[in-house]
C-alpha positions in Angstrom: 0.0 0.0 0.0 1.4 3.4 -0.9 2.0 6.0 1.8 -0.5 8.9 2.1 0.5 11.8 0.0 0.8 14.9 2.2 -0.3 18.2 0.6 -0.2 21.0 3.1 -0.6 21.7 6.8 -2.1 24.9 8.2 -1.2 25.7 11.8 -2.5 28.7 13.8 0.4 30.4 15.7 -1.8 33.3 16.8 -3.7 31.1 19.3 -1.5 28.9 21.4 -1.7 26.7 24.5 1.0 26.1 27.0 3.0 22.9 27.1 1.7 20.2 29.5 -1.6 22.1 29.8 -5.1 20.5 30.0 -5.7 21.6 26.4 -2.6 19.7 25.2 -3.8 16.6 26.9 -7.3 17.0 25.5 -5.9 17.6 22.0 -3.7 14.5 22.1 -6.6 12.3 23.3 -8.8 13.7 20.6 -6.3 12.9 17.8 -5.9 9.4 19.2 -9.7 8.9 19.2 -10.0 10.2 15.6 -7.2 7.8 14.5 -9.0 4.9 16.2 -12.3 5.8 14.5 -10.8 6.0 11.0 -11.0 2.3 10.4 -14.8 2.4 10.8 -15.8 4.9 8.1 -14.8 7.8 5.9 -15.9 10.5 8.5 -16.0 11.0 12.2 -16.1 14.0 14.6 -15.4 14.1 18.3 -15.2 16.5 21.2 -12.9 16.1 24.2 -12.5 18.0 27.5 -14.4 20.6 29.4 -14.5 24.4 28.8 -12.3 26.4 28.5 -10.1 23.5 27.3 -12.5 21.7 25.0 -11.1 20.5 21.7 -13.2 19.8 18.7 -12.0 17.5 15.8 -13.0 15.6 12.7 -11.6 13.7 9.7 -12.9 13.2 6.2 -11.5 10.6 3.9 -12.2 10.6 0.1 -15.0 8.2 -0.5 -13.2 6.2 -3.2 -10.4 4.9 -0.9 -10.6 1.7 1.1 -10.8 1.5 4.9 -7.2 0.6 5.3 -6.0 3.6 3.3 -8.3 5.9 5.1 -7.1 4.7 8.5 -3.5 5.0 7.4 -4.0 8.5 6.2 -5.8 9.7 9.4 -3.2 8.1 11.7 -0.4 9.7 9.7 -2.1 13.1 9.7 -2.7 13.0 13.4 0.9 12.2 14.1 2.1 15.0 11.8 -0.3 17.5 13.4 0.9 16.7 16.9 4.5 17.1 15.7 4.4 20.2 13.6 1.5 22.2 15.2 2.9 21.5 18.7 1.3 24.3 20.7 -1.3 25.6 18.3 -5.0 25.5 19.3 -6.2 25.2 15.7 -4.8 23.2 12.8 -6.0 21.7 9.5 -4.0 19.1 7.5 -4.6 18.0 3.9 -3.5 14.8 2.3 -4.5 13.6 -1.2 -6.6 10.9 0.6 -8.0 12.7 3.7 -8.2 15.8 5.8 -8.0 16.1 9.6 -8.6 19.2 11.8 -9.0 20.3 15.4 -9.9 23.6 17.0 -10.8 25.2 20.3 -14.0 26.4 18.7 -16.8 24.2 17.4 -17.2 24.0 13.7 -19.6 21.1 13.3 -22.5 21.7 10.8 -20.9 25.0 9.7 -20.2 25.7 6.1 -16.5 26.6 5.7 -14.4 26.9 2.6 -11.1 28.1 4.0 -8.4 27.2 4.3 -8.6 25.1 1.1 -6.0 23.6 -1.2 -6.1 22.7 -4.9 -3.7 20.2 -6.4 -3.5 19.9 -10.2 -1.5 18.3 -13.0 1.0 20.1 -15.2 -0.3 18.1 -18.1 -3.1 19.7 -20.2 -6.6 18.4 -20.4 -7.8 16.8 -23.7 -9.9 18.7 -26.2 -9.1 22.0 -24.5 -11.6 24.0 -26.6 -14.5 22.0 -25.2 -13.1 20.6 -21.9 -14.2 23.4 -19.6 -17.8 23.1 -20.7 -17.7 19.3 -20.5 -16.4 19.5 -17.0 -18.9 22.1 -15.9 -21.8 20.1 -17.3 -20.5 17.0 -15.5 -20.3 18.7 -12.0 -23.7 20.3 -12.6 -25.2 16.8 -12.9 -23.3 15.3 -10.0 -23.7 17.9 -7.3 -27.5 17.7 -7.1 -27.2 13.9 -6.6 -25.1 14.2 -3.4 -27.2 13.0 -0.4 -27.1 11.1 2.8 -28.9 8.1 1.2 -25.9 7.0 -0.9 -23.9 3.9 0.0 -21.1 6.3 1.3 -23.0 9.3 2.6 -22.5 12.5 0.6 -20.2 10.9 -1.9 -20.9 10.5 -5.7 -18.3 9.1 -8.1 -18.7 9.1 -11.9 -17.0 7.5 -14.9 -17.7 8.5 -18.5 -16.1 7.9 -21.9 -16.2 11.2 -23.7 -16.2 10.9 -27.5 -15.8 14.1 -29.5 -14.6 15.0 -32.9 -11.2 16.2 -31.5 -10.7 12.8 -29.8 -11.9 10.5 -27.1 -10.9 10.3 -23.4 -12.0 8.8 -20.1 -13.3 11.3 -17.5 -13.4 10.2 -13.8 -14.9 12.7 -11.4 -16.1 12.7 -7.8 -17.9 15.1 -5.4 -18.2 14.6 -1.7 -19.3 16.5 1.4 -18.7 16.1 5.1 -21.8 14.4 6.5 -22.2 17.1 9.2 -23.4 19.5 6.4 -27.0 19.7 5.4 -28.0 19.3 1.8 -28.2 23.0 1.1 -24.7 23.8 2.5 -23.3 20.8 0.9 -24.5 22.1 -2.5 -23.0 25.5 -1.8 -19.7 24.1 -0.8 -19.4 21.9 -3.9 -20.5 24.7 -6.3 -17.8 26.9 -4.8 -15.3 24.1 -5.1 -16.3 23.6 -8.8 -15.8 27.3 -9.4 -12.4 27.1 -7.7 -11.2 24.3 -9.9 -12.4 25.8 -13.1 -10.8 29.2 -12.5 -7.6 28.5 -10.6 -5.3 26.5 -12.9 -6.2 26.6 -16.6 -7.2 23.3 -18.0 -5.2 20.5 -16.4 -5.7 16.8 -17.0 -6.2 16.3 -13.2 -7.4 18.6 -10.4 -8.7 18.2 -6.9 -9.9 20.8 -4.4 -10.0 19.9 -0.7 -11.8 22.2 1.7 -12.7 21.7 5.4 -16.2 20.5 4.4 -16.1 19.1 0.9 -14.0 17.5 -1.8 -14.3 17.7 -5.6 -12.0 16.4 -8.3 -11.5 14.9 -11.7 -8.9 13.1 -13.9 -8.7 12.2 -17.5 -7.1 9.5 -19.7 -6.6 10.0 -23.4 -7.9 7.1 -25.5 -6.0 5.9 -28.6 -7.3 7.2 -31.9 -8.8 4.8 -34.5 -6.6 3.7 -37.4 -6.1 6.4 -40.0 -7.6 5.9 -43.4 -5.3 6.5 -46.4 -6.9 9.9 -47.1 -7.0 11.0 -43.5 -4.7 13.7 -42.2 -2.8 12.9 -39.0 -4.4 14.3 -35.9 -2.7 16.8 -33.6 -0.6 14.9 -31.1 -1.2 15.3 -27.3 1.6 15.1 -24.8 1.9 11.7 -23.0 -0.3 11.5 -19.9 0.9 10.0 -16.6 -1.6 8.7 -14.2 -2.4 11.0 -11.2 -3.5 9.8 -7.8 -6.5 7.5 -8.3 -10.1 8.7 -7.7 -12.1 5.6 -8.6 -10.1 2.7 -7.2 -12.4 0.3 -8.9 -11.4 1.6 -12.3 -7.7 1.0 -13.2 -6.0 3.4 -15.6 -6.2 2.3 -19.3 -3.2 0.2 -20.3 -2.4 2.5 -23.2 -1.6 5.4 -20.8 2.2 5.8 -20.6 3.7 5.4 -17.1 6.3 7.7 -15.6 6.8 10.5 -13.1 3.9 12.7 -12.3 4.2 16.2 -11.0 1.5 18.6 -9.9 1.1 22.0 -8.4 -0.6 22.9 -5.1 -2.4 26.2 -4.5 -3.4 27.2 -1.0 -6.5 29.3 -0.8 -7.1 32.2 1.5 -5.2 30.8 4.4 -6.5 31.7 7.9 -3.5 30.5 9.7 -0.1 32.1 9.5 2.5 29.2 9.5 2.4 26.6 6.8 4.2 23.3 7.0 4.8 21.6 3.7 6.1 18.1 3.5 8.0 17.3 0.3 7.4 13.8 -1.2 8.5 12.1 -4.3 6.1 14.4 -6.1 7.0 17.9 -7.1 5.1 20.7 -5.3 4.9 24.4 -6.2 3.2 26.7 -3.8 1.5 29.8 -5.1 0.2 32.5 -2.8 -3.2 34.0 -3.7 
């Protein structure tokens, strides 16, 4: 099993607790409880301690990863937060597979969009003249279908083979909300995430936005063109596509997709905390301040 891919950590240095205080004890117990709960589902929240040292926390795993990967991600995130946000009363950490947060203020059932992070490929999307409209139409269909009645609450995956005159490609997409949101706020969060993806980074072949309360993403695979007839002119060639982190684990990448290194950028959105801890992995990260 591959290790969770860390994206970014937001710590809040403006609101600290003292070492060996009741808040630190409550925070550590809370992180342990979230880690223990992560093998039971994609989402959990918890509260620990009495006022004024109460700590509120939650985690949200992407709905397309298995229980083992979710648990591994949350446990890794909890350890990283305790290490790098040592005395901070608030922190949010994002991995490609999950997010974990804690705070001295309750945030359950509240719609929040910051701090958020967008990761996206350096490779271009197929059929660029039509891709933005195709993607917009896709999310406009998926978002209204998010509900608590799905197999994984508030998670909708989708797979489609797109066939256009410019060429064919596979489009995998997903939308997901934290189950503590109601239907209306879930929709608002996902619409904002969709707008963020479509406006932040051009037309990449892969993009994912993770916010404190919802996740939205897509990836594409170019399909081989049919054999050319003797009178056909050669099509425009597209750069080779390397497979980004999987969304729909049930759907393996097409065998015709070249393998190789994959790099993507990370954009942090409207950070509310001052200090940022970035873990470098085998992937290449470029941080851009908004």
